[in-house]
N, C-alpha and C positions, 0 to 999 in steps of 0.2 A: 105781317112780320116776314123777315127774309133770312136767307143763309148768307153769311159774310164769307167771301172767298178771296184769298190772296193767290196771285199767280194765274189768274184766269186768262191772260193773254199768252201764256206759254203753251207748249205742246200738250202735256197732260192736262193742265188746267182748263184749256179750251174744250178738250174731250169731256171733262167732268161737267163744266158749266152747260155745255150743249145737252148732255144727258139729263141734267136736272130740269132744264127748260122743256125739252121735248117729251120726256117720259113722265115728269111729275108736275109740269106747269108751275114750277117753284119760283117764287120771287127771289131775286139775288141782289145783294149789296156787293159790288165789285170794287176793290181797291186797285186803281190803275195808275201807274207812274207816267204822267204826261203833263205837258205845259197847260193844256186847255181841254175843254170838253170834246171838241171835234178831234183833237189829237188822240184822245183816249178812245173815241169811237172808231177811229181808223185802226188802232192797234187791236181792238176787239174784233173788227171785221176781218183783219188778216188772220187772226187766230181761229175764227169761226168758219172760214171758207171751206175747210174740209168737211163741215157738218151741215151747213145751211146755205141756201141761196140768199141773195140780198133781200128780196121782199120778206122772206121768213125772218131773217136776222133783224130787219128794221121793225118788224112787228113785235118781236120779243124786246128789242131795245126800247120801244115806246111804251110797252105795257108791263114788263116784268123785270127790267134791269135798272138799278140805280147806281150811277157811277160816282165814286169818290176819288178825287185826284190826290193821290198821296203815295207815300213810300214807307215800307215797314221799318226802315232803318232810321226814320225821323221820329222824334218825340210826338206822341199822339198822331203819328203817321203824317205829320206836317199839315194836318187839317186845322181850320179855325175852330173856335170853341163851339159855334153853332152846328157846323157839319159833324164834328166829333160827337157832340151830344145826340144829334139825330141818328148817327150810325149806331151808337149804343142803344138808343131807344127802339130802333127798328130791327135789331138783330136778335134772333132767337137760337141760332146754332152757327158753328164756324167750321170752315175747311181751310186749313193752312197748307197751301201747296207751294207757294213761292220759295225758291231756294237758289243758291249759287251752286252750280255743278262744276265750278272751276277747280279741278283737282290739283292744279299746280300752285295756286295762290292761297296760302294760309290766311293772309290778310283779308282777302275778299270773303273767304268762307267764314271767318270769325265775324266779320261785319254783318253779313246777310244771314247766315244760318244760326248764329248765336244771338247777336245783338238784335237782329230783326225778329227772331222768334220770341225773345224776351219782351219786345214791345207788343207783339201779338198776344202773348199770354197776359200781359198787363191789361190790355183791352178786354180780354176774356173775363178777367176777374171783375172789371167794372161793369160788364154786362150782367155777370152773375149777381153782383151786389144790387144792380138796378131792378132787375125783374126775373133773374134766373137764366140759365143757359141749358138748352135741351141736350146738346151734344157738342163736343169739341173733337174734330177729326184732324189728324196730323199725318202728312205724307213724309215718310222717312225713306229708308233704303235697306236692302239686305246687306249692304256693305258695312253696317254697324256691327256685323259679326266678326269683323277683323280678319286677320290672316288665317286662312284655313287650308286644308289639304285633304282631298278624298273623303268628304263627309256629306251626310244628309243632316241639315241643321233645322231643328224645330224652333218655333217662336220663343219658347221658354229658355232655350239654350243659347240663343244668339248673342246676348249681351254678356261679355266677359271682360271686366275691367283690367284684368291682368294680361290680356292679349293685345298685341300690337295692331295698329291700323294701317291700311294700305296708303292712305293719303289724308290731307286736311278735310276733304269733303266727308269722308266716312267718319272721321274723328268728331267733327262738329255736329253731324247728324246724330251720332250716338249720344252726345251730351244734350242735344236738343230734346231727345226722347226723355232723358233723365229730368230735364226741367219741366216738361209737360206733367209728368207724374208728381213731381214735388210741388208744383205751384197750382195745380188744379186737382187736389185730392178728392173733392166732393162733386166733380162733374163727370157724367158719362163720357168715356174716352174711347176713341178708336185710333190705333196707330197702324198705318199701312206701310208695308215694306215691299216695294216692287223690286224685282231682280233687273236684269238687263232688258229695258223696254225698247223693242226694236220692231217698228212697223205695225200696221193694222191688218188683221187677218181678212177683212172684208174687201180690201182693195190694195193696190200697190202704192197708193199716194201717201206722201208724208211731207211735213214741213220741217222735220228735224233730221239733219243730215250728218252730224258729227260722228255718231257711232256707225252710221251707214257707210261713210267713207272708209273707215277702218275695215269694216266687214267686206266691202267690195274689193279693197286692196288685197286682203288676205285670200279672198275667193279667186283672185286672178293669178296668184303665185303658183308656179309649177311644183314648188317644194315648200312644205310647211314645217316650222320648228315646234310642232305640237304632237301630243299623243292622240292617235286616231280614235281611241275609245273613251276619251274624257268627255263628260257631259257638259253642255253649255246651257245654263239656265236663262234662256231667252224667252220673254213673254210678250204677247201681243197687247198693244196699248188699249184696244177695245175691251179686252178682258179686264185689264187693270181699272180703267175708268168705270166700267159697268159695276165692278165689285165695290168701288168706292161709293158710287151713287147709291147702290142698293143698301149697303151697310150703314151709310150715314143717315139714311132716311128711316131706319128701324128705330122703334121706341126702345127696344132692348136688343143687345147683341150677346151672343154666347161667350165671346172673348173680348179682350181689349186690344189685342195685337194680331195682325194677319200678314202672312207672307203672300204677296201677290206675285206668284212665280209659276214656273212650269214643273217644279218638283222632280220627283223620281222619273217622270216620263220625259224629261228634257232630252233633246236629240244629242247624239254624239257628234264630234267634229266630222267623222266620216259620213254620218247620215246627211249632214248639211252639204258637204262638198260633193258627195255622190249625186244628190238631188240636182244641184246646180250644173254639174258637169254633164249629166245625162241630158238635161233640158237644153243645154247649149251645144250638145254634140261634140264635146271636147273631153280628152282624157282627164281623169281626176288627178289631184296633186300627189306627190310622194310625201310621206310623213317621215321626218327625221328629228325626233325629240331630242337627240343628243346635241342638236344645234341651237337649243333654246337659249343657253347662256350667251354664246357669241351673237345671236340675233338680238337679244336684249341689249347687249353692249353697243351694237351698231345703231339700234333705235335710239338709245340714250344719247349717243354722240351726235346723231343727226338732229335730235330734238333740241339740243343745246346750241345749235347753229341757227339762231333765231333770225327772222327776217326773210326767209325763203319759203317757197311753197312746200318743199320737201320737209322742212323743219316742222311746219304745221301738221302735216300728215304724220310725221314721226311722233309729235307730241300726242296726237290722238291715239296712236298705237301704244305709246308708253302707258297711257291710261287704260286702254282696252285689254292689253295682254295679260295682266294678272288675273283678270276675270275669266280668261280663256285657259289659263294654266292651272287653276287651283282645283279643278275637278270636284267642285262642291256645288250641291244643289240645296234648295230650301223647301222644306216640307210645306205643302199647300193644302193639306187635308181640311184645315179649319174653314178656309174660304169656300172650298168646293162643297163641303157639308152644309154651310149656311146659305149659300146663294144658289146651289144647284147647278152652277155653271163650271165648265172646265176650260182651261186655256187651249188655244189651237197650237198644234205643233209647228214650230218655225219652218220645218221642211215644206209645209203645205202652202206657205205664202212667201217664202224667201225669194222665189223667182220673180213674181210680180214686183216686189220691192226692189230687187236688183235692176229689173228692166226700167222701172219708172225713174229710179235715181240716176242711172247712167244715161238714160234717154233724155233727161232734162238737165244734164250737167250739174247734178246735185243742187238744183234750185227748184223752188215751187213756183208755178205760173200764177202768181197772185193777180186777182182782179182789182182794178182800181175802184175807189168809191165812185158810184155812177155820176155824181155831180162833177167830179174831176175829169171823167171821161168826156162829159159834155163840153166842158170848158176847153179841153184839148182839141176837140173836133172843131170848135169855133175858131 
């Protein structure tokens, strides 16, 4: 029997899949959107390069990974009857990680985060009816807490249906949590809510650069339209992935919802800029919070001028800024108590992340599939 995972080729999903393979030798059923088997293998290899060398990856691929070519937004994932039946028959727990993070498009978020999640939950109920489901784990986001200001938010207080949401991503993820509880009332559940996932504390390498671009841009500004003592709930991806792997593998968890966050120990804006400025031998920025509204207006104007490189950066900033300005953190006592692990403060690994990202032009030096390298050499 195997764990069924959606989103295994993504940044967080690859961390989780690698953790389940390396620390638990767990068999995995992976739903991958690709035209053919080799295309799916290539996507998995790109996602796994942060974690495994090619011989190790190929060993797991041949012994512990079963690939299903499909899409969560298609009925029965677009699988034929035989493959869909086999997927049901061989799955004993589920990790739903796939999601659209497109905060600008309500259409895309509705399609992937709602319609896709409904298809995953339909599958979960079919597994349950067939032979039972050990656990269903769902990756959500702290953004389900909606618009906040100067708060420490616990898991029990996060969902408030009277509160407005920042964007379509947050809104659809909040409703996805609701669907999980309503449609799987008799299944052991774990809901994971990561905060701003930015970098791996063990090294500076990353394959996910959207949020890093915004972070680097702000780090280079001589003047910041932020309050210096506001806390930024930034969490390292290795803590998030390890927490998901550990709690999903438990027979029983103490709670059904966990904030995977930095919590009350999150660094302040000044903590982060002081760390980077000192390491780079440059003066720190001046803080001018009174300029927040004019700065927001300029960012919005630039983001609407689509088709240019500056508009793309402005669009990232438009998404990123609310999370920098709300001075809200998310209590993480539950996950620390249950796993015995604590997140690493962003100031301890922000410089390696900055240096890797800028040094590689915000791209990851992917290795080709060895056969393709051989053909190119010939």
